[in-house]
C-alpha positions in Angstrom: 202.2 236.5 -134.2 200.2 237.5 -137.2 201.3 237.1 -140.7 201.8 241.1 -141.3 204.6 241.2 -138.4 206.2 238.3 -139.5 206.6 239.4 -143.1 208.2 242.7 -142.0 210.4 241.2 -139.8 211.5 238.7 -142.8 212.1 240.6 -146.1 214.8 238.8 -147.1 212.8 235.8 -147.4 214.4 233.0 -149.8 212.8 233.9 -153.2 213.1 230.2 -154.4 209.3 229.7 -155.3 209.4 232.5 -157.7 212.4 230.9 -159.8 210.1 229.0 -161.8 206.4 228.9 -162.6 205.5 226.9 -159.9 207.6 225.0 -157.3 206.4 222.5 -155.0 208.2 223.6 -151.5 207.6 221.1 -148.5 209.0 220.0 -145.1 208.7 221.7 -141.5 211.6 223.5 -141.9 212.4 225.9 -145.0 214.4 223.5 -147.6 213.5 220.0 -146.3 212.7 217.8 -148.7 210.2 215.2 -148.1 210.8 212.3 -150.7 207.3 210.3 -150.0 204.3 213.2 -150.3 202.1 210.5 -150.1 201.9 210.7 -145.9 200.4 214.1 -146.9 196.7 214.2 -145.9 195.8 217.5 -148.0 197.3 219.1 -150.5 197.1 222.9 -151.1 197.8 225.8 -153.6 198.6 228.9 -152.0 198.8 231.7 -154.9 200.4 235.1 -153.7 202.9 237.3 -154.9 204.1 238.3 -151.3 207.4 235.8 -150.8 207.4 236.3 -146.8 204.2 235.4 -146.9 203.2 232.5 -148.7 207.1 230.9 -147.4 205.4 230.8 -144.0 202.4 229.5 -145.0 204.2 226.5 -146.7 205.9 225.7 -143.7 203.3 226.2 -140.7 200.7 224.4 -142.9 203.3 221.4 -143.0 202.8 221.1 -139.5 199.3 219.7 -140.0 199.8 217.6 -142.6 198.7 219.9 -145.5 201.4 219.7 -148.6 201.8 223.2 -149.8 202.6 224.5 -153.5 203.5 228.3 -153.9 203.0 230.3 -156.9 203.1 233.8 -157.6 200.4 234.8 -160.5 197.1 233.3 -161.8 199.5 231.9 -165.2 201.1 230.0 -162.8 198.2 229.0 -160.6 197.0 227.6 -164.0 199.9 225.7 -165.0 200.0 223.8 -161.4 197.0 222.8 -161.4 197.6 221.5 -164.8 200.3 219.7 -163.2 198.9 218.3 -160.1 195.9 217.9 -157.7 194.6 219.9 -154.7 192.4 219.8 -152.3 192.1 223.8 -151.5 193.6 227.1 -152.8 194.3 229.7 -150.6 194.0 232.6 -153.1 195.1 236.7 -152.7 193.1 239.2 -154.0 195.9 241.6 -155.1 197.9 239.8 -157.5 200.6 240.9 -160.4 197.9 240.7 -163.6 195.1 238.8 -163.2 193.5 239.9 -159.9 192.3 237.6 -157.4 188.2 238.1 -158.5 189.1 237.3 -161.9 190.5 234.0 -160.8 188.2 233.0 -158.2 185.6 233.2 -160.9 188.0 231.2 -163.5 188.4 228.4 -160.8 184.5 228.3 -159.8 183.8 227.7 -163.5 186.4 224.9 -163.8 186.0 223.2 -161.0 184.4 222.9 -157.7 187.6 222.9 -155.5 187.3 224.6 -152.3 188.7 228.5 -152.5 189.9 230.6 -149.3 190.3 234.0 -150.5 193.1 236.5 -148.7 193.3 240.5 -148.8 195.8 243.2 -147.2 192.6 245.3 -148.1 189.5 245.5 -145.8 186.9 246.8 -147.8 183.6 245.0 -147.2 182.6 245.0 -151.0 185.4 242.7 -151.8 184.3 240.4 -149.3 180.9 239.9 -150.6 182.0 239.9 -154.0 184.7 236.9 -153.4 181.8 235.1 -152.3 179.2 235.4 -154.4 182.1 234.6 -156.8 182.3 231.6 -155.5 184.9 231.8 -152.5 183.9 229.5 -149.3 186.1 231.7 -146.9 187.5 234.9 -146.3 190.6 236.6 -144.7 192.2 239.5 -143.8 195.7 240.6 -143.5 197.6 240.1 -141.3 195.8 236.8 -139.7 197.1 234.1 -137.6 198.1 231.0 -139.3 196.4 228.8 -137.0 193.1 230.7 -137.6 193.6 230.1 -141.2 194.6 226.2 -140.7 191.4 226.0 -138.7 189.6 227.3 -141.9 190.9 225.5 -144.6 190.1 222.4 -142.1 186.3 223.6 -141.5 186.3 223.9 -145.8 187.3 220.6 -146.2 185.1 219.0 -143.6 182.5 221.1 -144.6 182.8 219.7 -148.7 183.3 216.4 -147.5 180.7 216.1 -145.4 178.1 217.3 -148.7 180.3 214.9 -151.0 179.5 211.9 -148.4 175.9 213.0 -148.3 175.6 213.2 -152.3 177.0 210.0 -152.2 174.8 208.8 -149.3 171.5 209.8 -151.2 171.5 209.1 -155.2 168.6 210.3 -157.1 167.5 208.6 -159.8 163.8 208.7 -162.0 161.4 208.7 -159.1 163.5 207.1 -156.4 166.4 208.0 -154.2 168.8 205.7 -153.2 170.3 205.5 -149.5 173.7 203.9 -149.7 173.8 203.6 -146.2 170.7 202.5 -145.0 170.6 200.5 -148.2 167.1 200.9 -149.2 165.3 202.9 -152.0 162.9 205.9 -151.0 160.3 206.7 -153.5 158.9 210.6 -154.1 156.0 209.2 -152.6 158.1 208.4 -149.2 157.9 204.8 -149.9 160.9 202.9 -148.2 161.9 199.9 -149.7 164.3 197.7 -148.3 167.2 196.0 -150.8 169.2 192.6 -150.2 172.7 193.2 -150.1 173.0 191.5 -153.2 170.0 193.8 -155.1 171.6 196.5 -153.7 175.4 195.7 -155.4 173.7 195.3 -158.3 171.7 198.4 -158.0 175.1 200.5 -157.4 177.1 198.9 -160.4 173.8 200.1 -162.9 173.8 203.2 -161.1 177.8 203.9 -161.6 177.3 202.4 -165.1 174.2 204.2 -166.5 173.2 203.4 -170.4 176.1 201.0 -170.9 175.3 197.6 -172.2 176.7 195.1 -168.9 176.9 191.4 -169.8 175.7 189.1 -167.4 179.5 188.2 -166.6 180.1 191.7 -166.0 177.5 192.3 -163.6 178.3 189.7 -161.6 181.9 190.3 -161.4 181.7 194.2 -160.4 178.5 193.4 -158.1 180.1 190.6 -156.3 182.6 193.0 -154.7 184.1 191.6 -151.4 180.6 191.0 -149.6 180.6 187.9 -147.1 176.9 187.0 -149.2 178.2 185.6 -152.4 175.5 185.2 -155.2 173.7 182.1 -155.1 171.3 182.9 -158.0 171.6 184.1 -161.1 171.8 187.5 -162.2 168.5 187.0 -164.4 166.4 186.2 -161.3 168.2 189.3 -159.4 167.3 191.3 -162.3 163.9 190.6 -161.9 163.5 191.1 -157.8 165.3 194.7 -158.9 162.5 195.3 -161.3 160.0 193.9 -158.9 161.5 196.6 -156.3 161.4 199.5 -158.9 158.2 198.7 -160.2 159.3 198.5 -163.2 157.4 196.8 -165.6 159.2 193.0 -166.8 157.2 192.7 -169.9 158.4 196.5 -171.0 161.5 197.6 -168.5 162.1 201.2 -168.7 164.8 200.8 -165.7 166.4 197.7 -166.3 166.4 197.3 -169.9 167.3 193.6 -171.9 169.2 194.0 -174.5 168.7 190.4 -176.4 172.1 188.5 -176.6 174.2 191.0 -174.7 172.6 191.7 -171.1 171.3 194.4 -169.2 171.3 198.4 -169.6 170.7 201.0 -167.0 168.5 203.8 -168.6 167.5 205.9 -165.5 167.7 209.7 -165.9 169.4 211.9 -164.0 171.2 210.3 -162.0 172.8 212.3 -159.3 
């Protein structure tokens, strides 16, 4: 059954999500309260002034371990996002006050949260504008709830894969660090393998750029839980890492010595 049909048959839907600016509603049946929200894999924010549709989505998404919060308009949406962290926003195009396109523009300017837009209008122009403003996907009403779940899952999978890929390949200066293979790749294609200890030390530097780190801080942060323990000094590891990075030990530009304090990683454009 499509959502349009469901809404027509449920005009007297419970209006609980409209009593306050935003009210999380969760559970596999209306009114069910889940005490432990940690079991939910995903948190979704549904912005739709159509109460039956909002209620149906909240209940239906719960079946797929998606904890949903329902709000009515842009003001409530902003309040909800200040109070909670969400993984995806399901945003209706036609809302009271500020419309969905304007809210989509605001969301994309403020964050990289995935956005799935909904609309009862079938104008292709709306779809194009929504996608151009930064929406990740677009669905027309009425629609099957299961398809919406599938689209949310696809969006989140794509976003997570992109973030994993970005995390797996970090660029700085003229280098790319592959954190999966634990090797450096120069712009000219030269591959430089790293030992476990060298990789951990470089990772600590990358996570804390342009900060003076003492030898003790580097040792504590880089040791981690690896089986291989540091059996040599940080100074020796820094020397080996500089050599692999082509960083002149007499006048280093990447891993700088701060006399009496430790080291500072002065890389450019880490990302």
